[in-house]
Each structure stands twice: as C-alpha cells, then as structure tokens.
C-alpha positions in Angstrom: -107.0 -12.9 167.3 -109.2 -9.8 166.7 -107.0 -7.4 168.6 -104.6 -5.4 166.5 -101.4 -4.1 168.0 -101.6 -1.0 165.7 -103.7 0.7 168.5 -100.8 0.4 170.8 -97.8 1.0 168.5 -98.9 2.7 165.2 -100.8 5.7 163.9 -101.5 7.1 160.4 -101.3 10.9 159.9 -103.9 11.3 157.2 -103.7 14.0 154.5 -107.2 15.1 155.7 -105.5 16.3 159.0 -106.6 13.5 161.2 -104.9 10.7 163.2 -106.1 7.2 162.3 -105.3 3.7 163.7 -103.9 2.6 160.2 -104.2 3.2 156.5 -107.0 0.6 156.2 -109.2 2.0 158.9 -112.7 2.3 157.4 -114.1 4.6 160.0 -115.2 8.1 159.3 -113.1 10.3 157.0 -113.1 13.8 155.6 -113.6 17.2 157.1 -116.4 16.0 159.4 -114.5 13.1 160.8 -114.7 12.5 164.5 -111.1 11.2 164.5 -108.6 13.4 166.5 -107.0 16.2 164.6 -103.2 16.4 164.0 -103.1 20.0 165.0 -104.1 19.1 168.5 -101.0 17.0 168.8 -100.3 13.4 168.0 -99.8 12.4 171.7 -103.3 13.8 172.5 -104.6 11.7 169.5 -103.3 8.4 170.6 -104.5 9.0 174.2 -107.9 10.2 172.9 -111.4 8.7 173.8 -111.6 8.0 170.0 -108.6 5.6 170.1 -109.4 4.3 173.6 -112.9 3.3 172.5 -111.4 1.3 169.6 -109.0 -0.5 172.0 -111.8 -1.3 174.4 -113.9 -2.8 171.5 -111.0 -4.9 170.4 -110.2 -6.2 173.8 -113.8 -7.1 174.3 -113.6 -9.4 171.3 -115.7 -7.3 168.9 -115.0 -7.9 165.2 -114.8 -4.3 163.9 -116.4 -3.6 160.6 -113.8 -0.8 160.2 -111.2 -3.5 159.9 -112.9 -5.2 157.0 -109.9 -5.5 154.7 -107.8 -7.4 157.2 -110.7 -9.5 158.1 -111.3 -10.5 154.5 -107.7 -11.4 153.9 -107.4 -13.5 157.0 -110.6 -15.3 156.0 -109.0 -16.3 152.7 -105.6 -17.3 154.1 -103.6 -14.1 153.3 -101.4 -12.6 155.9 -103.2 -9.4 156.7 -101.6 -6.1 157.8 -103.1 -6.8 161.3 -101.2 -10.2 161.4 -98.0 -8.5 160.2 -98.2 -5.8 162.9 -99.0 -8.4 165.6 -96.0 -10.4 164.6 -93.9 -7.4 165.3 -95.7 -5.5 168.1 -98.1 -7.9 169.9 -96.2 -7.7 173.1 -97.4 -4.1 173.6 -101.1 -4.9 173.4 -102.8 -3.7 176.6 -99.8 -1.6 177.7 -99.4 2.2 177.5 -99.6 3.2 173.9 -96.3 4.4 172.4 -95.6 5.1 168.7 -93.1 2.7 167.1 -94.5 2.9 163.5 -95.9 6.0 161.9 -97.4 6.5 158.4 -97.5 10.0 156.9 -97.2 12.1 153.8 -94.7 14.9 153.3 -97.2 16.7 151.0 -99.7 16.1 148.3 -97.3 17.3 145.6 -97.7 14.7 142.8 -96.8 14.6 139.1 -99.6 12.1 138.3 -103.4 12.0 138.3 -104.2 8.4 138.8 -107.7 7.4 137.9 -108.4 5.8 141.3 -107.1 8.9 143.1 -108.4 12.4 143.8 -107.2 15.9 144.7 -107.0 15.1 148.4 -103.8 13.1 147.6 -102.6 14.6 144.3 -101.8 18.2 143.5 -102.0 17.2 139.8 -105.7 16.2 140.3 -106.3 19.5 142.2 -104.7 21.5 139.3 -107.0 19.6 136.8 -110.0 20.4 138.9 -109.1 24.0 139.6 -107.0 25.2 136.6 -107.3 28.9 137.5 -106.4 28.6 141.1 -102.9 28.2 142.8 -102.4 24.7 144.2 -101.4 24.3 147.8 -99.6 21.0 148.4 -98.9 21.4 152.1 -100.8 19.3 154.6 -101.1 19.5 158.4 -99.2 16.3 158.9 -96.0 18.0 157.6 -96.0 20.5 160.5 -93.3 19.0 162.7 -94.6 21.0 165.7 -97.5 18.5 165.8 -95.1 15.6 166.6 -95.3 16.2 170.3 -94.9 12.5 170.9 -92.1 10.2 172.2 -90.5 8.5 169.2 -87.6 7.0 171.1 -88.7 3.5 170.1 -89.5 4.4 166.6 -88.4 1.6 164.2 -90.6 2.0 161.1 -91.9 4.9 159.0 -94.1 4.6 156.0 -94.1 7.6 153.6 -97.0 7.9 151.1 -98.1 10.9 149.0 -98.4 12.8 146.8 -95.2 11.5 145.5 -92.7 11.3 148.3 -89.6 12.0 146.2 -90.9 15.3 145.0 -90.9 16.8 148.5 -88.3 19.6 149.0 -88.4 19.0 152.7 -87.7 15.3 152.5 -84.3 15.4 154.1 -85.2 17.7 157.0 -88.2 15.6 157.7 -86.2 12.4 157.9 -83.5 14.0 160.0 -86.0 15.4 162.6 -88.0 12.2 163.0 -85.4 9.5 162.8 -83.0 11.3 165.2 -85.7 11.0 167.9 -85.3 7.2 167.7 -82.9 5.7 170.3 -81.5 3.5 167.5 -81.7 5.0 164.0 -79.9 2.0 162.7 -82.9 -0.1 163.6 -85.3 2.1 161.6 -87.0 0.7 158.4 -88.5 3.3 156.1 -91.1 2.3 153.5 -91.9 4.6 150.5 -95.0 4.3 148.4 -93.9 5.8 145.1 -95.2 6.0 141.5 -91.7 5.0 140.2 -91.2 8.1 138.0 -88.9 10.1 140.4 -85.5 9.1 141.7 -84.4 10.6 145.0 -81.4 12.9 145.3 -78.0 12.1 146.7 -78.6 13.6 150.1 -81.5 11.3 150.7 -79.6 8.2 149.5 -76.7 9.1 151.8 -79.1 9.4 154.7 -80.5 6.0 154.0 -77.1 4.5 154.8 -77.8 5.2 158.5 -81.0 3.0 158.4 -81.7 -0.6 158.7 -83.8 -1.1 155.6 -85.3 1.1 152.9 -88.3 -0.6 151.3 -89.4 0.8 147.9 -93.0 0.0 147.0 -93.7 0.9 143.4 -97.3 1.5 142.6 -98.1 -0.2 139.2 -101.6 -1.0 138.0 -100.9 -2.4 134.6 -98.2 -3.5 132.1 -96.8 -0.8 129.7 -99.3 1.5 128.1 -102.1 0.4 130.4 -100.2 1.6 133.4 -99.6 5.0 131.7 -103.4 5.2 131.0 -104.5 4.2 134.6 -101.8 6.3 136.3 -102.1 9.3 134.0 -98.9 11.2 133.4 -96.8 8.2 134.1 -94.1 6.8 131.8 -93.6 3.0 131.6 -90.0 3.6 130.3 -89.2 5.9 133.1 -90.6 3.5 135.8 -88.3 0.7 134.5 -85.3 2.9 134.4 -86.0 4.2 137.9 -86.3 0.6 139.3 -82.9 -0.2 137.8 -81.4 2.9 139.5 -82.8 1.7 142.9 -81.4 -1.8 142.3 -77.9 -0.2 141.7 -77.8 1.9 144.9 -74.7 0.9 146.9 -74.3 0.6 150.7 -78.1 0.8 151.3 -80.2 -2.3 152.3 -82.8 -1.8 149.5 -85.9 -4.1 149.3 -88.3 -3.6 146.5 -91.8 -4.6 145.8 -95.0 -3.5 144.1 -98.5 -2.6 145.0 -101.5 -2.9 142.6 -104.9 -1.4 142.9 -107.3 -3.9 141.2 -110.2 -2.1 139.4 -112.6 -3.1 136.7 -110.1 -1.6 134.2 -107.1 -3.8 134.9 -108.5 -7.0 136.3 -108.5 -8.9 133.1 -104.9 -7.9 132.2 -103.3 -9.0 135.5 -101.3 -12.0 134.0 -99.0 -9.7 131.9 -98.4 -7.4 134.9 -97.6 -10.4 137.2 -95.3 -11.8 134.5 -93.4 -8.5 134.6 -93.3 -8.3 138.4 -91.7 -11.8 138.5 -89.2 -11.0 135.8 -88.3 -7.6 137.3 -88.1 -8.6 141.0 -87.4 -12.3 140.7 -90.6 -13.4 142.5 -94.1 -12.3 143.4 -93.3 -12.4 147.1 -93.4 -8.6 147.4 -96.2 -8.0 145.0 -99.3 -6.9 146.8 -102.8 -6.5 145.3 -105.7 -4.5 146.7 -109.2 -4.9 145.4 -110.2 -1.2 145.4 -113.7 -0.1 146.5 -113.3 3.6 145.6 -114.1 5.4 143.4 -117.3 3.6 143.1 -117.4 3.5 139.3 -114.1 1.6 139.2 -114.9 -0.9 141.9 -115.5 -4.4 140.6 -118.4 -4.8 143.1 -120.2 -2.0 141.3 -119.9 -3.5 137.8 -123.1 -4.3 135.9 -124.1 -8.0 135.8 -123.1 -8.5 132.2 -119.6 -7.1 133.0 -119.2 -9.3 136.0 -119.8 -12.4 133.7 -116.8 -11.3 131.7 -114.7 -10.9 134.8 -115.6 -14.4 136.1 -114.7 -15.9 132.7 -111.4 -14.0 132.8 -110.6 -15.2 136.3 -111.2 -18.8 135.3 -108.7 -18.3 132.4 -106.2 -16.5 134.6 -106.1 -19.4 137.1 -104.6 -21.4 134.4 -102.3 -18.7 133.1 -100.8 -17.5 136.4 -98.0 -19.7 137.8 -97.9 -18.3 141.3 -101.4 -19.2 142.4 -100.3 -19.6 146.0 -99.8 -15.8 146.2 -102.9 -15.0 144.1 -105.5 -17.5 145.4 -106.7 -15.2 148.2 -106.9 -12.2 145.7 -109.2 -14.2 143.4 -111.3 -15.2 146.5 -111.7 -11.5 147.4 -112.5 -10.8 143.8 -115.2 -13.4 143.8 -116.8 -11.9 146.9 -116.8 -8.5 145.2 -118.4 -10.0 142.1 -121.2 -11.5 144.4 -122.1 -8.2 145.9 -125.3 -6.5 144.8 -124.9 -2.7 145.3 -127.6 -0.2 144.2 -125.3 1.5 141.7 -123.9 -0.5 138.8 -121.8 0.5 135.8 -121.1 -0.9 132.4 -117.7 -0.3 130.8 -119.5 2.3 128.6 -120.7 4.1 131.7 -117.1 4.0 133.2 -115.8 5.3 129.8 -118.1 8.3 130.1 -117.0 9.1 133.6 -113.3 9.0 132.6 -113.8 11.6 129.9 -112.4 14.4 131.9 -108.9 12.9 132.3 -109.1 11.5 128.7 -109.6 15.0 127.4 -106.9 16.6 129.6 -104.3 14.0 128.7 -105.5 13.5 125.2 -106.1 9.7 125.8 -109.0 7.5 124.6 -110.5 4.9 126.9 -111.2 2.6 124.0 -107.5 2.4 123.1 -106.8 0.6 126.3 -110.1 -1.0 127.5 -112.4 -2.9 125.1 -115.9 -1.6 125.4 -118.9 -3.8 124.6 -121.9 -1.5 124.7 -124.9 -2.7 126.7 -128.2 -3.2 124.8 
C-alpha cells in the first residue's frame, strides 16, 4: 500500500520553521522550502495545497520519491515507519485530516556536536561555528500560539532536539499540549535523547499521567567511538543515565536505541550491537539508519577502495552478529548504498581532513578511532 496515513494523522514541526508530513520526508527543506510555515498556523499547514497535493499523489497510486527511506525498508522486508503508522491510523486515510501524532523540538539547545549533525539542530555546533556571537536556541515550533489545531485525539508525541531534557520549558510544553487530548492517559511520548541528561522530578511526575514513555537513546558506537562520533558525549554518563531510566518507578518506560550508520562506524557495529543486547535484553528496539548526510560521511559516497573494505567487513559481520533477522535488511540497504556511483567520493583520509575542525575543538584525533589507509 503506497498511501501513508501520516498525511491524515501526523505532522512534523521542523526546526527550520516548516510543517512536514514526517521526519523522513525528502522533499524540499531549508529557508527556501515550499512547505507551509509554522508561523502561519499548524491547522493551515495540514489543510494547505502542499499537503493536499501529496495526499492526491498517494491516493492516485504514485510511488513518491520523497518517501524513499520507507520504500527501501519495505523492499527489504523491514517494517517501515509508513507501515507502523498505517497499523495505527489507516482507518483515517481519505477522511478529514486531524492530528493524532506530532513530532517537534522544544529548542535546538544541545550539549553535543555530533559529527553527522549541524547548527540547525545543535546549539553546540552553532557555538563552534560562531564563537563570538550569542547563540539563540529558540525555534518557531516552540511558540505554542502556532498550535491552533484540534489535538483532542492526540495520542502520540515525539520530541527531538537539540537535547530535549535540556529545555527549561519542557514541563509547560507537555502540560499545554497533552491537556488538549481528550484522554491524556492514552498518550505515548517518545524522546530522542543523547543519553547524557536525566530529566528532573517534575517531568518524571508528569509522565505518570501518560500511557507510555519511550526513551530512544542515540548511540553510534561502543565506548570511546561513540564519544568521538557524538562529540562532547560521555560513554560512562550514558550508561549511568540508562540505569536511572530503568529504575524510574510508576512510569511505563520503554527503552531503545537509534544508530546513524556512517562510513566511520559501519565496521564496528558488532560491538555496539552486543552492548545493545546486553543492556536492553534484545535488539528488538534497536534501530539503524544508513545516513545520507553529510555527504562525506555517507557510505554511498565512499571511494571504491574504501567500499571494498566495507563489503569485506559486512561479510565478516554476517558471521559475527547473532540477530541477523533484525539486521538483514540493514545490510541489504548498505549493499545498495555501496552500489551507488555518485559524482563525489571520499577516502578515509579525505574524511579525516573534513573532520579537522571538530578534532581541533575537542582535542581529538581521527586516527585514534578510525584506521586510515592512505590512497595511492
């Protein structure tokens, strides 16, 4: 089924100030995006010609290139976000759109400068890029006046960042949104967190009113590798924070992980997967995205000699990783990325040169974490 119920029940409030169908939408982004603007109101956005056009294309049976990530996952047998949403909201397809699931960020305030991120999402990145200027972490999506939309059937909220647990307005924001739901006890909230910050007691007490709190910890490597890729992070702190979440009482906490697979961590996945299984008892809630941005970290953009190493490594990993049912589709998508022939290609030495800015800022050395074989 090519139709996605997101267009009738979900919207993403982007940090760029636009309203998008979902977090995976590969349509136009940035300041020149044609997507509706948050400041014009969210109800206006979901009723806009922009959203209606997407609905019409879907209902006509078009396979949208903007939905490539879900299409790829479905092709390889992975349950895509589209299929997950259809399992929950398909009965609303074709009816009057009404928000039941929203994704947003409280601010761009973040204590990390992850190597696959940028200043659009991280105040730390903005500080690094603009050391003499004050950093504004506010975003249009935080202005609650923009939420001029019926949220009486709201049952799911996803909070991204920045780092959600750094927001000073966290409690007020939850209270304002969730109290619009007819049944707050039916609301699930999902947090995408870097795992270095634990929420305060007021937030935890509020969670007791909700159906489920899902904590998705972003980890891209085991131990020191994660601290390098997610610069400013502390592996020790992440593990301590996870234990604190596990010990919260009277809240239905569900935990999982999300990993951005890049050219820098792909060959070290087995150790990370072993840690995920050990920490969370299974890989069921371990999710892996093969990143396409920034270009120099995307596996598709590796030089041919580097791709040979990745293919050899994948063959080895297939024998090392026990939960291949969960990972098979990931390796299939990796193989497709390796088969791409883009114009711009990078050796690990090229990537190392591009990572010098963060290396100098955090006093790290690429070669301490990633083995470089110079091209000849």
